[in-house]
C-alpha atoms as a printed R data frame, in Angstrom:
    type eleno elety resid chain resno       x       y       z
1   ATOM     1    CA   MET     A     1  29.046  -3.208   3.206
2   ATOM     2    CA   LYS     A     2  26.486  -6.028   3.094
3   ATOM     3    CA   LEU     A     3  23.957  -3.849   4.888
4   ATOM     4    CA   SER     A     4  24.547  -1.059   2.392
5   ATOM     5    CA   ILE     A     5  23.898  -3.359  -0.563
6   ATOM     6    CA   LEU     A     6  20.787  -4.742   1.119
7   ATOM     7    CA   PHE     A     7  19.554  -1.204   1.701
8   ATOM     8    CA   PHE     A     8  19.875  -0.388  -1.988
9   ATOM     9    CA   VAL     A     9  18.134  -3.606  -3.054
10  ATOM    10    CA   LEU     A    10  15.189  -2.852  -0.782
11  ATOM    11    CA   ILE     A    11  14.816   0.570  -2.356
12  ATOM    12    CA   ILE     A    12  14.590  -0.722  -5.899
13  ATOM    13    CA   LEU     A    13  12.442  -3.777  -5.196
14  ATOM    14    CA   PHE     A    14   9.859  -2.548  -2.734
15  ATOM    15    CA   GLN     A    15   8.401   0.573  -4.213
16  ATOM    16    CA   PRO     A    16   4.825   1.864  -4.384
17  ATOM    17    CA   SER     A    17   2.082  -0.188  -5.972
18  ATOM    18    CA   PRO     A    18  -1.391   1.041  -6.912
19  ATOM    19    CA   SER     A    19  -3.543   1.961  -3.970
20  ATOM    20    CA   ALA     A    20  -6.194   4.369  -2.800
21  ATOM    21    CA   TRP     A    21  -5.213   7.989  -2.234
22  ATOM    22    CA   VAL     A    22  -6.329   7.897   1.384
23  ATOM    23    CA   GLU     A    23  -6.137  11.696   1.780
24  ATOM    24    CA   ASN     A    24  -9.499  11.913  -0.047
25  ATOM    25    CA   VAL     A    25 -10.994  10.996   3.330
26  ATOM    26    CA   THR     A    26 -10.745  14.669   4.328
27  ATOM    27    CA   SER     A    27 -12.774  15.664   1.258
28  ATOM    28    CA   GLY     A    28 -15.749  13.678   2.518
29  ATOM    29    CA   TYR     A    29 -14.922  10.194   1.205
30  ATOM    30    CA   PRO     A    30 -14.146   8.059   4.283
31  ATOM    31    CA   ASN     A    31 -15.408   4.973   2.444
32  ATOM    32    CA   CYS     A    32 -13.514   3.625  -0.585
33  ATOM    33    CA   MET     A    33 -16.441   1.957  -2.358
34  ATOM    34    CA   ALA     A    34 -17.584   5.119  -4.120
35  ATOM    35    CA   CYS     A    35 -14.383   5.291  -6.160
36  ATOM    36    CA   HIS     A    36 -13.008   1.730  -6.308
37  ATOM    37    CA   VAL     A    37 -14.352  -1.663  -7.251
38  ATOM    38    CA   SER     A    38 -12.469  -3.082  -4.265
39  ATOM    39    CA   PRO     A    39 -14.319  -2.190  -1.033
40  ATOM    40    CA   THR     A    40 -11.023  -1.479   0.750
41  ATOM    41    CA   GLY     A    41  -9.716   0.813  -1.994
42  ATOM    42    CA   GLY     A    42  -6.966   0.754  -4.549
43  ATOM    43    CA   ASN     A    43  -6.643  -0.511  -8.103
44  ATOM    44    CA   ILE     A    44  -9.477  -0.405 -10.657
45  ATOM    45    CA   LEU     A    45 -11.825   2.581 -10.447
46  ATOM    46    CA   THR     A    46 -15.581   2.925 -10.757
47  ATOM    47    CA   ASP     A    47 -17.006   5.458 -13.209
48  ATOM    48    CA   TYR     A    48 -17.563   7.853 -10.319
49  ATOM    49    CA   GLY     A    49 -13.980   7.381  -9.172
50  ATOM    50    CA   ARG     A    50 -12.760   8.276 -12.659
51  ATOM    51    CA   SER     A    51 -14.729  11.510 -12.617
52  ATOM    52    CA   LEU     A    52 -13.286  12.449  -9.212
53  ATOM    53    CA   SER     A    53  -9.780  11.921 -10.553
54  ATOM    54    CA   SER     A    54 -10.376  15.004 -12.693
55  ATOM    55    CA   GLU     A    55 -12.737  17.057 -10.528
56  ATOM    56    CA   LEU     A    56 -11.100  16.538  -7.130
57  ATOM    57    CA   MET     A    57  -7.528  15.328  -7.603
58  ATOM    58    CA   SER     A    58  -6.129  16.954 -10.763
59  ATOM    59    CA   THR     A    59  -4.693  20.424 -11.308
60  ATOM    60    CA   ILE     A    60  -5.963  20.663 -14.901
61  ATOM    61    CA   LYS     A    61  -9.507  19.382 -15.372
62  ATOM    62    CA   THR     A    62  -9.437  17.090 -18.415
63  ATOM    63    CA   LYS     A    63 -12.652  15.132 -18.867
64  ATOM    64    CA   ASP     A    64 -11.380  13.586 -22.097
65  ATOM    65    CA   PHE     A    65  -8.823  11.634 -20.057
66  ATOM    66    CA   GLN     A    66 -11.387  10.199 -17.642
67  ATOM    67    CA   ASN     A    67 -12.166   7.196 -19.822
68  ATOM    68    CA   PRO     A    68  -9.872   4.131 -19.679
69  ATOM    69    CA   PHE     A    69  -6.557   4.373 -21.509
70  ATOM    70    CA   TYR     A    70  -7.018   8.142 -21.826
71  ATOM    71    CA   GLY     A    71 -10.108   7.962 -23.991
72  ATOM    72    CA   LEU     A    72  -9.213   5.002 -26.209
73  ATOM    73    CA   VAL     A    73 -11.729   2.742 -24.429
74  ATOM    74    CA   LYS     A    74 -15.069   3.375 -22.739
75  ATOM    75    CA   ASN     A    75 -16.506   1.544 -19.781
76  ATOM    76    CA   SER     A    76 -19.898  -0.103 -19.999
77  ATOM    77    CA   GLU     A    77 -22.390  -1.075 -17.305
78  ATOM    78    CA   THR     A    78 -20.882  -4.568 -17.133
79  ATOM    79    CA   VAL     A    79 -17.189  -4.076 -17.950
80  ATOM    80    CA   LYS     A    80 -14.715  -1.654 -16.320
81  ATOM    81    CA   TRP     A    81 -11.140  -1.230 -17.529
82  ATOM    82    CA   GLY     A    82  -7.984  -0.065 -15.803
83  ATOM    83    CA   GLY     A    83  -4.297  -0.755 -15.345
84  ATOM    84    CA   ASP     A    84  -0.985   0.782 -14.382
85  ATOM    85    CA   LEU     A    85   2.249   1.804 -16.040
86  ATOM    86    CA   ARG     A    86   4.832   2.958 -13.514
87  ATOM    87    CA   ALA     A    87   8.467   4.004 -13.933
88  ATOM    88    CA   ILE     A    88  10.934   4.971 -11.215
89  ATOM    89    CA   GLN     A    89  14.279   6.668 -10.661
90  ATOM    90    CA   THR     A    90  15.983   5.709  -7.385
91  ATOM    91    CA   ARG     A    91  19.045   6.938  -5.563
92  ATOM    92    CA   ALA     A    92  20.798   5.616  -2.459
93  ATOM    93    CA   GLU     A    93  23.873   7.043  -0.768
94  ATOM    94    CA   ASN     A    94  25.873   6.468   2.398
95  ATOM    95    CA   ASN     A    95  29.567   6.129   3.286
96  ATOM    96    CA   GLN     A    96  29.927   2.941   1.244
97  ATOM    97    CA   ILE     A    97  27.670   3.401  -1.777
98  ATOM    98    CA   LYS     A    98  26.331   6.011  -4.128
99  ATOM    99    CA   ARG     A    99  23.992   4.411  -6.631
100 ATOM   100    CA   GLY     A   100  21.028   5.207  -8.824
101 ATOM   101    CA   SER     A   101  18.791   3.190 -11.090
102 ATOM   102    CA   GLN     A   102  15.829   3.718 -13.373
103 ATOM   103    CA   PHE     A   103  13.431   1.142 -14.735
104 ATOM   104    CA   VAL     A   104   9.782   0.279 -15.378
105 ATOM   105    CA   MET     A   105   8.418  -1.129 -12.138
106 ATOM   106    CA   GLN     A   106   4.867  -2.047 -13.152
107 ATOM   107    CA   ASN     A   107   2.973  -2.685 -16.374
108 ATOM   108    CA   ASN     A   108  -0.443  -4.317 -16.352
109 ATOM   109    CA   ILE     A   109  -4.053  -4.155 -17.517
110 ATOM   110    CA   GLU     A   110  -6.977  -4.744 -15.168
111 ATOM   111    CA   VAL     A   111 -10.593  -5.571 -15.964
112 ATOM   112    CA   ALA     A   112 -13.711  -5.967 -13.824
113 ATOM   113    CA   THR     A   113 -16.739  -7.784 -15.234
114 ATOM   114    CA   TYR     A   114 -20.170  -7.577 -13.576
115 ATOM   115    CA   VAL     A   115 -22.478 -10.586 -13.783
116 ATOM   116    CA   LYS     A   116 -25.645 -10.037 -11.729
117 ATOM   117    CA   ASP     A   117 -24.491  -9.787  -8.083
118 ATOM   118    CA   PHE     A   118 -20.943 -10.924  -8.843
119 ATOM   119    CA   VAL     A   119 -17.824  -9.073  -9.998
120 ATOM   120    CA   PHE     A   120 -14.863 -10.855 -11.597
121 ATOM   121    CA   VAL     A   121 -11.622  -8.862 -11.316
122 ATOM   122    CA   GLY     A   122  -8.191  -9.714 -12.670
123 ATOM   123    CA   THR     A   123  -4.928  -8.266 -13.942
124 ATOM   124    CA   VAL     A   124  -2.583  -9.382 -16.699
125 ATOM   125    CA   GLY     A   125   0.884  -7.974 -17.155
126 ATOM   126    CA   THR     A   126   4.591  -8.635 -17.028
127 ATOM   127    CA   GLN     A   127   7.056  -8.928 -14.169
128 ATOM   128    CA   GLU     A   128   8.911  -5.620 -14.071
129 ATOM   129    CA   GLY     A   129  11.773  -4.243 -12.016
130 ATOM   130    CA   PRO     A   130  15.554  -3.802 -12.259
131 ATOM   131    CA   SER     A   131  17.471  -5.928 -14.761
132 ATOM   132    CA   GLN     A   132  18.593  -8.479 -12.161
133 ATOM   133    CA   ILE     A   133  15.128  -9.272 -10.808
134 ATOM   134    CA   PRO     A   134  14.116 -12.949 -11.198
135 ATOM   135    CA   LYS     A   135  11.544 -13.737 -13.919
136 ATOM   136    CA   LYS     A   136  11.707 -10.229 -15.353
137 ATOM   137    CA   GLY     A   137   9.462  -9.901 -18.412
138 ATOM   138    CA   GLN     A   138   7.453 -13.024 -17.629
139 ATOM   139    CA   PHE     A   139   3.657 -13.096 -17.423
140 ATOM   140    CA   ILE     A   140   2.180 -12.243 -14.026
141 ATOM   141    CA   SER     A   141  -1.294 -11.765 -12.596
142 ATOM   142    CA   GLU     A   142  -0.854  -9.660  -9.467
143 ATOM   143    CA   ARG     A   143  -4.434 -10.166  -8.347
144 ATOM   144    CA   HIS     A   144  -7.586 -11.972  -9.418
145 ATOM   145    CA   TYR     A   145 -10.718 -12.489  -7.368
146 ATOM   146    CA   ILE     A   146 -14.477 -12.977  -7.393
147 ATOM   147    CA   MET     A   147 -16.612 -10.601  -5.340
148 ATOM   148    CA   TYR     A   148 -20.236 -10.952  -4.273
149 ATOM   149    CA   GLN     A   149 -22.184  -7.748  -3.641
150 ATOM   150    CA   GLY     A   150 -25.633  -8.740  -2.495
151 ATOM   151    CA   ASP     A   151 -26.440  -5.320  -1.024
152 ATOM   152    CA   PRO     A   152 -24.919  -1.803  -1.231
153 ATOM   153    CA   THR     A   153 -23.134  -2.025   2.140
154 ATOM   154    CA   SER     A   154 -21.450  -5.437   2.152
155 ATOM   155    CA   ARG     A   155 -18.965  -7.358   0.007
156 ATOM   156    CA   VAL     A   156 -17.556 -10.884   0.070
157 ATOM   157    CA   ARG     A   157 -14.558 -11.697  -2.087
158 ATOM   158    CA   VAL     A   158 -12.254 -14.637  -2.561
159 ATOM   159    CA   GLY     A   159  -9.060 -14.863  -4.575
160 ATOM   160    CA   LYS     A   160  -5.615 -13.328  -4.725
161 ATOM   161    CA   PHE     A   161  -5.234  -9.745  -3.501
162 ATOM   162    CA   ARG     A   162  -3.388  -7.713  -0.878
163 ATOM   163    CA   GLN     A   163  -4.570  -7.913   2.700
164 ATOM   164    CA   ASN     A   164  -5.858  -4.535   3.824
165 ATOM   165    CA   TYR     A   165  -3.875  -4.107   7.038
166 ATOM   166    CA   GLY     A   166  -3.557  -0.545   8.342
167 ATOM   167    CA   ILE     A   167  -3.606   2.525   6.114
168 ATOM   168    CA   ASN     A   168  -3.878   1.798   2.397
169 ATOM   169    CA   ASP     A   169  -0.645   3.671   1.664
170 ATOM   170    CA   PRO     A   170   0.606   3.490  -1.946
171 ATOM   171    CA   ASN     A   171   4.228   3.513  -0.693
172 ATOM   172    CA   HIS     A   172   4.949  -0.049   0.367
173 ATOM   173    CA   THR     A   173   8.497   0.751   1.490
174 ATOM   174    CA   ARG     A   174   6.999   2.104   4.716
175 ATOM   175    CA   PHE     A   175   8.143   0.163   7.778
176 ATOM   176    CA   THR     A   176   4.475  -0.539   8.555
177 ATOM   177    CA   LYS     A   177   4.182  -2.273   5.173
178 ATOM   178    CA   GLN     A   178   7.504  -3.731   4.073
179 ATOM   179    CA   ASP     A   179   8.718  -4.900   7.498
180 ATOM   180    CA   LEU     A   180   5.361  -6.396   8.505
181 ATOM   181    CA   GLY     A   181   4.826  -8.416   5.340
182 ATOM   182    CA   PHE     A   182   2.508  -6.121   3.368
183 ATOM   183    CA   GLY     A   183   4.963  -4.764   0.806
184 ATOM   184    CA   SER     A   184   5.059  -5.157  -2.961
185 ATOM   185    CA   TYR     A   185   3.983  -8.539  -4.350
186 ATOM   186    CA   SER     A   186   2.517  -9.532  -0.982
187 ATOM   187    CA   GLU     A   187  -0.829 -10.499  -2.528
188 ATOM   188    CA   SER     A   188  -2.088 -13.788  -1.088
189 ATOM   189    CA   TYR     A   189  -5.068 -16.096  -1.521
190 ATOM   190    CA   GLN     A   190  -7.734 -15.138   0.963
191 ATOM   191    CA   LEU     A   191 -11.394 -14.849   1.846
192 ATOM   192    CA   GLU     A   192 -12.628 -11.414   2.922
193 ATOM   193    CA   TYR     A   193 -15.871  -9.971   4.278
194 ATOM   194    CA   PHE     A   194 -16.481  -6.205   4.270
195 ATOM   195    CA   LYS     A   195 -19.379  -4.338   5.885
196 ATOM   196    CA   ALA     A   196 -20.058  -0.589   5.810
197 ATOM   197    CA   LEU     A   197 -22.049   0.954   8.660
198 ATOM   198    CA   SER     A   198 -23.327   4.459   9.303
199 ATOM   199    CA   LEU     A   199 -20.494   5.153  11.781
200 ATOM   200    CA   GLY     A   200 -17.752   3.129  10.154
201 ATOM   201    CA   GLU     A   201 -16.776  -0.150   8.523
202 ATOM   202    CA   PHE     A   202 -15.230  -3.460   9.439
203 ATOM   203    CA   VAL     A   203 -13.258  -6.075   7.530
204 ATOM   204    CA   VAL     A   204 -12.618  -9.704   8.440
205 ATOM   205    CA   SER     A   205 -10.364 -11.924   6.332
206 ATOM   206    CA   THR     A   206  -8.373 -15.120   6.436
207 ATOM   207    CA   SER     A   207  -5.284 -15.727   4.314
208 ATOM   208    CA   LEU     A   208  -3.689 -18.954   3.094
209 ATOM   209    CA   GLY     A   209  -0.465 -17.101   2.359
210 ATOM   210    CA   ARG     A   210   1.567 -16.797  -0.827
211 ATOM   211    CA   ILE     A   211   1.745 -20.183  -2.510
212 ATOM   212    CA   ASP     A   212   4.946 -19.201  -4.348
213 ATOM   213    CA   LEU     A   213   6.886 -19.011  -1.065
214 ATOM   214    CA   PRO     A   214   8.460 -21.902   0.872
215 ATOM   215    CA   ASP     A   215   6.212 -23.315   3.577
216 ATOM   216    CA   SER     A   216   8.442 -21.836   6.307
217 ATOM   217    CA   ASN     A   217   7.673 -18.315   4.987
218 ATOM   218    CA   ARG     A   218   4.023 -18.913   4.049
219 ATOM   219    CA   GLU     A   219   1.948 -17.357   6.804
220 ATOM   220    CA   LYS     A   220  -1.680 -18.332   7.273
221 ATOM   221    CA   ASN     A   221  -3.620 -15.786   9.271
222 ATOM   222    CA   ILE     A   222  -6.900 -14.295  10.373
223 ATOM   223    CA   PHE     A   223  -7.335 -10.537  10.337
224 ATOM   224    CA   GLY     A   224  -9.873  -8.031  11.601
225 ATOM   225    CA   GLN     A   225 -10.137  -4.271  11.179
226 ATOM   226    CA   PHE     A   226 -12.657  -1.730  12.424
227 ATOM   227    CA   THR     A   227 -12.632   1.854  11.154
228 ATOM   228    CA   HIS     A   228 -14.725   4.594  12.742
229 ATOM   229    CA   TYR     A   229 -15.751   7.584  10.625
230 ATOM   230    CA   LEU     A   230 -15.246  10.872  12.444
231 ATOM   231    CA   SER     A   231 -17.613  13.605  11.190
232 ATOM   232    CA   GLY     A   232 -17.474  12.083   7.714
233 ATOM   233    CA   LYS     A   233 -14.060  13.650   6.921
234 ATOM   234    CA   SER     A   234 -11.706  11.760   9.216
235 ATOM   235    CA   ARG     A   235 -11.273   8.143  10.237
236 ATOM   236    CA   LEU     A   236  -9.788   6.135  13.094
237 ATOM   237    CA   GLY     A   237  -8.905   2.475  12.587
238 ATOM   238    CA   PHE     A   238  -7.972  -0.515  14.732
239 ATOM   239    CA   ASN     A   239  -6.350  -3.730  13.444
240 ATOM   240    CA   LEU     A   240  -5.661  -7.217  14.780
241 ATOM   241    CA   LEU     A   241  -3.875 -10.039  12.942
242 ATOM   242    CA   LEU     A   242  -3.022 -13.519  14.196
243 ATOM   243    CA   GLY     A   243  -0.707 -15.474  11.900
244 ATOM   244    CA   GLU     A   244   1.328 -18.655  11.856
245 ATOM   245    CA   SER     A   245   3.745 -20.466   9.563
246 ATOM   246    CA   SER     A   246   5.707 -23.677  10.075
247 ATOM   247    CA   ARG     A   247   8.524 -21.562  11.515
248 ATOM   248    CA   SER     A   248   6.858 -18.794  13.529
249 ATOM   249    CA   ARG     A   249   3.654 -17.349  14.905
250 ATOM   250    CA   ARG     A   250   2.792 -13.726  15.536
251 ATOM   251    CA   SER     A   251   0.212 -11.295  16.855
252 ATOM   252    CA   LEU     A   252  -0.023  -7.863  15.260
253 ATOM   253    CA   TYR     A   253  -1.921  -4.949  16.821
254 ATOM   254    CA   GLY     A   254  -2.365  -1.580  15.122
255 ATOM   255    CA   VAL     A   255  -4.024   1.818  15.287
256 ATOM   256    CA   ASN     A   256  -4.196   4.403  12.494
257 ATOM   257    CA   ALA     A   257  -5.959   7.632  11.624
258 ATOM   258    CA   VAL     A   258  -6.503  10.163   8.873
259 ATOM   259    CA   LEU     A   259  -7.452  13.604  10.251
260 ATOM   260    CA   GLY     A   260  -7.703  17.114   8.897
261 ATOM   261    CA   THR     A   261  -9.496  19.463   6.553
262 ATOM   262    CA   LYS     A   262  -9.679  19.758   2.767
263 ATOM   263    CA   THR     A   263  -6.265  21.467   2.722
264 ATOM   264    CA   ASN     A   264  -4.369  20.156   5.777
265 ATOM   265    CA   ILE     A   265  -3.917  16.484   6.606
266 ATOM   266    CA   LEU     A   266  -2.422  14.519   9.492
267 ATOM   267    CA   ARG     A   267  -2.018  10.783   8.996
268 ATOM   268    CA   PHE     A   268  -0.420   8.239  11.306
269 ATOM   269    CA   GLU     A   269  -0.084   4.499  11.884
270 ATOM   270    CA   LEU     A   270   1.419   2.595  14.802
271 ATOM   271    CA   ASP     A   271   1.799  -1.210  14.914
272 ATOM   272    CA   TYR     A   272   2.995  -3.514  17.676
273 ATOM   273    CA   GLU     A   273   4.168  -7.021  16.772
274 ATOM   274    CA   VAL     A   274   4.768 -10.019  19.016
275 ATOM   275    CA   LYS     A   275   6.552 -12.752  17.068
276 ATOM   276    CA   GLU     A   276   7.634 -16.173  18.305
277 ATOM   277    CA   ASP     A   277  10.185 -18.441  16.659
278 ATOM   278    CA   LYS     A   278   8.675 -21.926  16.949
279 ATOM   279    CA   LEU     A   279  12.050 -23.562  16.257
280 ATOM   280    CA   SER     A   280  13.904 -21.663  18.992
281 ATOM   281    CA   ALA     A   281  15.340 -23.752  21.822
282 ATOM   282    CA   SER     A   282  14.798 -20.855  24.210
283 ATOM   283    CA   ASN     A   283  11.784 -20.895  26.503
284 ATOM   284    CA   ASN     A   284  11.292 -17.243  25.674
285 ATOM   285    CA   GLY     A   285  11.652 -17.014  21.909
286 ATOM   286    CA   LYS     A   286   9.273 -14.074  21.562
287 ATOM   287    CA   ASN     A   287  10.332 -10.860  19.876
288 ATOM   288    CA   HIS     A   288   8.498  -7.554  20.400
289 ATOM   289    CA   GLY     A   289   8.650  -4.867  17.714
290 ATOM   290    CA   LEU     A   290   7.195  -1.414  17.189
291 ATOM   291    CA   TYR     A   291   6.661   0.208  13.765
292 ATOM   292    CA   GLY     A   292   5.108   3.552  12.906
293 ATOM   293    CA   ASN     A   293   4.932   6.593  10.701
294 ATOM   294    CA   ILE     A   294   3.357  10.010  10.775
295 ATOM   295    CA   LEU     A   295   2.686  12.243   7.786
296 ATOM   296    CA   LEU     A   296   1.750  15.916   7.779
297 ATOM   297    CA   GLY     A   297   0.686  17.382   4.456
298 ATOM   298    CA   THR     A   298  -1.155  20.234   2.830
299 ATOM   299    CA   LYS     A   299  -2.932  20.872  -0.464
300 ATOM   300    CA   PRO     A   300  -2.244  24.448  -1.635
301 ATOM   301    CA   PHE     A   301  -4.175  23.763  -4.837
302 ATOM   302    CA   ASP     A   302  -5.890  20.824  -6.505
303 ATOM   303    CA   GLY     A   303  -3.502  18.108  -7.589
304 ATOM   304    CA   PHE     A   304  -0.474  19.135  -5.517
305 ATOM   305    CA   PHE     A   305   0.272  17.601  -2.110
306 ATOM   306    CA   PRO     A   306   3.612  18.369  -0.384
307 ATOM   307    CA   TYR     A   307   4.236  16.563   2.883
308 ATOM   308    CA   LEU     A   308   6.612  15.807   5.748
309 ATOM   309    CA   ILE     A   309   7.074  12.172   6.752
310 ATOM   310    CA   TYR     A   310   8.657  10.522   9.797
311 ATOM   311    CA   GLU     A   311   9.101   6.750  10.124
312 ATOM   312    CA   HIS     A   312  10.126   4.768  13.182
313 ATOM   313    CA   LYS     A   313  11.131   1.127  13.587
314 ATOM   314    CA   GLN     A   314  12.272  -0.893  16.601
315 ATOM   315    CA   SER     A   315  12.438  -4.475  15.441
316 ATOM   316    CA   ASN     A   316  13.352  -5.727  18.934
317 ATOM   317    CA   LEU     A   317  12.240  -3.679  21.920
318 ATOM   318    CA   ASP     A   318  14.415  -5.773  24.245
319 ATOM   319    CA   GLN     A   319  17.493  -4.424  22.476
320 ATOM   320    CA   SER     A   320  16.308  -0.867  23.013
321 ATOM   321    CA   ARG     A   321  18.079   1.659  20.777
322 ATOM   322    CA   GLN     A   322  20.300  -0.925  19.051
323 ATOM   323    CA   SER     A   323  17.306  -2.030  16.950
324 ATOM   324    CA   LEU     A   324  15.993   1.505  16.377
325 ATOM   325    CA   THR     A   325  15.823   3.063  12.917
326 ATOM   326    CA   THR     A   326  14.442   6.557  12.263
327 ATOM   327    CA   SER     A   327  13.699   8.041   8.871
328 ATOM   328    CA   PRO     A   328  12.470  11.636   8.556
329 ATOM   329    CA   GLY     A   329  11.831  12.970   5.080
330 ATOM   330    CA   ILE     A   330  10.031  15.287   2.708
331 ATOM   331    CA   GLY     A   331   8.113  14.687  -0.488
332 ATOM   332    CA   PHE     A   332   5.235  15.598  -2.754
333 ATOM   333    CA   GLN     A   333   2.571  14.045  -4.955
334 ATOM   334    CA   PHE     A   334   1.468  15.873  -8.089
335 ATOM   335    CA   PHE     A   335  -1.537  15.009 -10.264
336 ATOM   336    CA   PRO     A   336  -1.225  17.451 -13.185
337 ATOM   337    CA   ILE     A   337  -4.054  15.891 -15.249
338 ATOM   338    CA   SER     A   338  -6.455  12.993 -14.817
339 ATOM   339    CA   HIS     A   339  -4.795   9.631 -14.168
340 ATOM   340    CA   VAL     A   340  -1.242  10.975 -14.197
341 ATOM   341    CA   GLU     A   341   0.753  11.004 -10.949
342 ATOM   342    CA   ILE     A   342   4.270  12.193 -10.148
343 ATOM   343    CA   GLN     A   343   5.727  11.494  -6.713
344 ATOM   344    CA   PHE     A   344   9.060  12.429  -5.187
345 ATOM   345    CA   GLU     A   345  10.359  11.593  -1.730
346 ATOM   346    CA   HIS     A   346  13.693  11.966   0.062
347 ATOM   347    CA   GLN     A   347  14.497  10.475   3.463
348 ATOM   348    CA   TYR     A   348  17.463  10.664   5.840
349 ATOM   349    CA   ARG     A   349  17.600   7.242   7.483
350 ATOM   350    CA   THR     A   350  19.592   6.447  10.616
351 ATOM   351    CA   SER     A   351  20.045   2.984  12.074
352 ATOM   352    CA   TYR     A   352  21.339   3.344  15.635
353 ATOM   353    CA   ALA     A   353  23.346   0.125  15.304
354 ATOM   354    CA   GLN     A   354  25.385   2.035  12.677
355 ATOM   355    CA   LYS     A   355  24.706   5.584  13.777
356 ATOM   356    CA   ASP     A   356  27.855   6.934  12.152
357 ATOM   357    CA   ASN     A   357  26.678   5.853   8.693
358 ATOM   358    CA   PRO     A   358  23.231   7.353   7.950
359 ATOM   359    CA   SER     A   359  21.747   6.888   4.504
360 ATOM   360    CA   HIS     A   360  20.072   9.231   2.046
361 ATOM   361    CA   ARG     A   361  17.372   7.562  -0.024
362 ATOM   362    CA   SER     A   362  15.117   9.105  -2.648
363 ATOM   363    CA   PHE     A   363  12.854   8.138  -5.489
364 ATOM   364    CA   LEU     A   364  10.937   9.783  -8.320
365 ATOM   365    CA   VAL     A   365   7.929   7.879  -9.686
366 ATOM   366    CA   VAL     A   366   5.881   8.610 -12.804
367 ATOM   367    CA   HIS     A   367   2.597   6.706 -12.731
368 ATOM   368    CA   LEU     A   368  -0.030   6.403 -15.469
369 ATOM   369    CA   TYR     A   369  -3.108   4.696 -14.055
370 ATOM   370    CA   HIS     A   370  -5.173   3.901 -17.117
């Protein structure tokens, strides 16, 4: 019963947050800088990114909605506006529970201000979520950072933002996000260097961890990622992270790819974690885990993206199938007009430790990205 309740809580707390729509890679945009202020994608858009939201991603082409807040505000050369309003309906069901919930999960405004070679980016909003979430309704700034852009191909930024490990997937309930520490509200204070090359890009960053967490859970790390562009419409990435807290240390190794054409897309990520409990009395306190997902989707027409998803998690390879969880599913993303997104996903999740009690989990998200 406790596991069932925990399962439901994870569904409602760790849902998608704003991110790049990585499938645009197959339309000839392997680099995120053309559309986003952030060099690694996600969040506030450039003027060009706003135009692509209508021309490339939406079913109905509505130029009037390209401006911030659906035409109520216009960007200037020095100030760019954005933000997110996101609501969700969830459902979880197994032999012990059958529950659903609906609530606003995100509500913020974001602004980027250009001053010579620097960009100042920040969000203001309120803490959203289900009624029982701590600090609900209180002020929150999910991210704020300063970025230096001395030339068109490189960026240096410092501040609070999410570490760009693996695929920039907007669904942070994925095992490769949530279980590895990159889920919702995982923004940390860090220093990041980004460099774009003709054949790819690389990112190096160091994180001081989340200062709102106890020291035992506050991981400091160094991280590196190299992504190789394949023919300009696909990408292959490699990741390495070395982290340590007062309680544990870990090494995280990953590979990911986005492959396909303008209409058919294959996306996968696989991560291997070696984690050591520093407080363990055992001489061999290391734990080896494997996390992955693969997504196969198609785009029958602009703005509509149905897909199949399969997720895999083995939190302890030494325990073989007892730590294995599989989660196949089906879903779609729909962008009917500019800056409006609807996403639905349903998964059938089986934990082999409780194989006789699989769970159905689903969500429906309506997202207005201003």
